[in-house]
Structures are given as structure tokens and as C-alpha cells.
C-alpha positions in Angstrom: 9.9 81.5 -28.9 9.9 77.9 -27.8 12.4 78.6 -25.0 10.3 81.5 -23.8 7.3 79.3 -23.3 9.3 76.9 -21.3 10.5 79.5 -18.9 7.0 80.8 -18.3 5.6 77.3 -17.6 8.2 76.5 -15.0 7.4 79.4 -12.6 3.7 78.8 -13.2 4.0 75.2 -12.1 6.1 76.2 -9.1 3.4 78.7 -8.1 0.7 76.2 -8.3 2.6 73.8 -6.2 3.2 76.5 -3.5 -0.4 77.5 -3.6 -1.5 73.9 -3.0 0.9 73.6 -0.1 -0.5 76.5 1.7 -3.8 74.8 2.4 -4.6 72.1 4.9 -2.7 68.9 4.4 -4.8 66.3 2.5 -5.8 63.2 4.3 -3.7 60.2 3.3 -5.4 57.7 1.0 -7.0 54.7 2.7 -4.8 51.7 2.6 -5.4 48.1 3.4 -3.7 46.8 6.6 -0.6 44.8 5.8 -1.0 41.1 5.6 0.8 39.0 8.1 3.7 37.0 6.8 2.8 33.3 6.4 4.4 31.1 9.0 6.1 27.8 8.2 3.1 25.9 9.4 0.6 27.7 7.2 2.3 27.0 3.9 0.0 25.5 1.2 0.1 21.7 1.3 1.9 20.0 -1.6 0.0 17.7 -3.9 0.3 14.1 -2.9 2.6 12.2 -5.4 0.9 9.6 -7.5 1.9 6.2 -5.9 2.6 4.5 -9.2 3.9 7.4 -11.3 6.3 8.5 -8.5 7.4 4.9 -7.6 11.1 4.7 -6.9 11.2 1.1 -5.6 9.6 -2.2 -6.8 8.6 -5.3 -5.0 9.0 -8.6 -6.9 6.1 -11.1 -6.8 7.1 -14.6 -7.7 4.5 -16.9 -9.3 5.3 -20.6 -8.8 2.2 -21.3 -10.9 3.5 -19.4 -14.0 7.2 -19.8 -13.2 7.9 -16.0 -13.4 9.0 -13.1 -11.3 7.0 -9.8 -11.7 8.2 -6.4 -10.4 5.5 -4.2 -9.0 5.8 -0.5 -8.1 4.2 0.4 -4.8 4.1 -3.3 -4.4 2.5 -3.4 -0.9 -0.6 -1.6 -2.3 -1.2 -4.2 -5.0 -3.7 -7.0 -4.3 -2.4 -10.0 -6.1 -4.5 -13.1 -6.8 -2.6 -16.0 -8.3 -4.9 -18.7 -7.3 -8.6 -18.2 -7.9 -8.5 -17.2 -11.6 -6.8 -18.6 -14.6 -4.8 -15.4 -14.8 -2.4 -13.7 -12.4 -4.5 -10.7 -11.4 -3.0 -7.6 -9.6 -5.2 -4.7 -8.5 -4.0 -1.3 -7.3 -7.2 0.3 -6.0 -5.7 3.7 -5.2 -5.1 4.4 -8.9 -7.9 2.3 -10.4 -5.3 0.1 -12.1 -5.5 -3.6 -13.1 -2.7 -5.9 -14.2 -3.3 -9.2 -16.0 -0.5 -11.7 -16.7 -0.8 -15.2 -18.2 1.3 -17.9 -19.9 0.1 -21.1 -21.4 0.8 -23.8 -24.0 -1.1 -24.4 -27.2 -1.5 -27.6 -29.1 -0.1 -26.1 -32.3 2.7 -23.7 -33.2 1.5 -20.1 -32.9 2.5 -16.5 -32.8 1.4 -13.4 -30.9 -1.6 -12.8 -33.1 -3.0 -16.3 -32.3 -2.1 -15.9 -28.7 -3.9 -12.6 -28.5 -7.0 -14.0 -30.2 -7.1 -16.9 -27.8 -6.6 -14.6 -24.8 -9.5 -12.4 -25.9 -11.8 -15.4 -25.9 -11.1 -16.0 -22.2 -11.4 -12.5 -20.8 -12.6 -9.0 -21.8 -9.4 -7.0 -22.6 -8.9 -3.4 -23.6 -9.8 -2.7 -27.2 -7.6 -0.7 -29.7 -10.8 0.8 -31.3 -10.9 4.5 -30.7 -7.7 4.5 -28.6 -4.6 6.6 -29.4 -1.4 4.6 -30.0 1.5 6.2 -28.1 4.2 3.7 -28.8 4.9 0.1 -29.9 8.0 -1.9 -29.0 9.3 -5.4 -29.7 10.5 -7.0 -26.6 12.4 -10.2 -25.8 10.0 -10.9 -23.0 9.9 -13.8 -22.5 13.1 -14.8 -24.3 12.7 -15.9 -27.9 9.1 -14.7 -28.0 7.8 -12.3 -30.7 6.3 -10.0 -28.1 4.9 -6.7 -29.2 4.1 -4.2 -26.4 1.8 -1.3 -27.3 0.9 1.7 -25.2 -2.4 3.4 -25.7 -4.4 6.4 -24.3 -8.1 6.3 -24.4 -10.3 8.9 -26.3 -9.7 12.4 -25.2 -11.6 13.2 -22.1 -14.3 15.9 -22.3 -15.3 18.4 -19.5 -12.3 17.5 -17.4 -13.2 13.8 -17.2 -10.7 11.1 -16.3 -8.3 9.6 -18.8 -7.8 5.9 -19.5 -4.6 4.3 -20.6 -3.4 0.7 -21.1 -0.5 -1.5 -22.1 -1.1 -4.5 -24.4 1.7 -7.0 -24.7 1.2 -10.3 -26.5 3.9 -12.8 -27.5 4.3 -16.3 -28.9 7.0 -18.8 -29.5 6.7 -22.4 -30.6 3.6 -23.6 -28.7 3.8 -21.1 -25.9 2.0 -17.8 -25.4 2.5 -14.8 -23.1 0.1 -12.0 -22.2 0.7 -8.8 -20.1 -2.1 -6.3 -19.9 -2.1 -3.2 -17.7 -5.0 -0.7 -17.6 -5.4 2.4 -15.5 -7.5 5.6 -15.1 -6.3 9.0 -13.9 -7.2 12.6 -13.6 -4.9 13.7 -16.4 -3.1 12.4 -19.4 0.3 13.3 -17.8 -0.3 11.1 -14.8 -1.6 8.2 -16.8 1.3 8.4 -19.2 3.7 8.4 -16.2 2.1 5.3 -14.8 2.2 3.5 -18.2 5.9 4.3 -18.5 6.7 3.0 -15.1 4.9 -0.3 -15.8 6.5 -0.7 -19.2 10.1 0.0 -18.1 10.0 -1.0 -14.5 7.7 -4.0 -14.6 7.2 -5.6 -18.0 10.8 -5.2 -19.3 12.2 -6.5 -16.0 10.2 -9.7 -15.7 12.2 -12.8 -15.0 11.3 -16.3 -16.2 12.5 -19.7 -15.0 13.4 -22.8 -17.0 10.2 -23.1 -19.0 7.4 -20.7 -19.7 4.7 -23.1 -18.5 2.8 -23.0 -15.2 4.6 -25.3 -12.7 1.6 -26.6 -10.9 -1.1 -26.8 -13.7 1.4 -27.7 -16.4 -0.2 -31.2 -16.7 -3.7 -29.7 -17.2 -5.4 -29.5 -20.5 -7.1 -26.3 -21.4 -10.3 -25.9 -23.3 -10.8 -23.1 -25.9 -12.7 -21.2 -23.1 -9.7 -21.5 -20.7 -11.4 -24.0 -18.5 -9.5 -27.0 -17.1 -10.4 -30.2 -18.7 -8.6 -32.4 -16.2 -5.3 -33.8 -15.2 -4.0 -37.0 -16.8 -3.5 -39.7 -14.3 0.1 -40.0 -13.1 
């Protein structure tokens, strides 16, 4: 019986198809006009690469005052001040980035903890409170120093706000101290992390130092606990 039903349905379907074909041809459904093919000149513009995160070359800045050589990505865009402050200050305005570097001598033997404590009395530096530690590395920068370099991200941004990130590197050896601080702000954590990685691997790790880690010009100055110059001894 099942086969009989199938044989009945087939002629019925054919008849309905022929009946529908006898009438007037239905109007074709409305269709949208085809879109023109995009030309080479109308392609969507690519996002501009981040000048620090995408840096492929570095420019070395040599500080005669601190007797060091500092690689900087996108070096032409950094505004470096090695004269007016007691720090070497480098600003990269396009990425809201700030780099601080300083070396000095203490009266007593110290370590990185004492060097950090002294540096924070001289200038407002990024705080670890509320920040997210990404990595911590011991570096021989400068040589023989007990330098610890830490990479941080700021608190998670809300409502699509910008992300902060920074590198803190403090080191001490004998009566000498070293500080390297880089802080930046970007639209996403990915971009900020890429900038921090470039500064860690391409700048901090590749710094060069001369014979002594003491400023060449002001080496005969005595420094107060506030970082002010007390004066030069007479020659």
C-alpha cells in the first residue's frame, strides 16, 4: 500500500506543476542592485601602528652626566632632558609615556631597597598598590648591581577606559644606586604590554655604562636627602 500512495502522489505533483505553468508568468522577486566592486583606492585604511610597540629600530642617547648610553625606540619622538632636572627625563608625547633614569652615590653601603626608598623621597614614582604584577626579573644592569626589574599593569579599566602600565627597576651596589622607571598609558592592555616589553628588552637590558656609575660632571657634588645640590668642594 505504501508504494501505491507514492505512485499517486507523483502524478498529482506533476499536474499541479503543469497547472501553475499555464497561467501568467509570475513577476520576478525584487532584488537589490549589485554593489560595485571596491577599487584599490577605496580599501579601508589600516590602523596606524603604535610607534613604541611596533618600533624596529632604536636611537642611543648618551648621557655624559650619568656616564651611560640609553637606547630609545622611536628615538626621534622622545624629548630628552638631561640638564634641568636631577634625573634624565625622556617624554614620548604620542603615547603618553615617561622615562626616568638616575644614578648616584650614597654615603653608606646600600642595596636596591635603600636606593628605591631614597628615590621615592625625591620624586613621585608609580606605586605598586593596586597594580597587577606581570613579571619580575633580576638584571645585571648596571654590572654587579642587585637590580630587580618589575613590570606592572594598572587596575583593570572600566567602561573602555585607558590602561596604565609601568616598569620599575631599582639596583644598588656598594655605595651606588640605579633607577629606571618607565610609565605609559594606552587604549588597550595589549598595546601597553607591547610597549613595556619593548622598553624592557630593547632599552633597559641594552643600556651601556662607562668606567664608573657616577655622573661625570656633578660627581663632585654632595647631594642632600631631598636630592638638592649642597655644593661643590673647592678644587
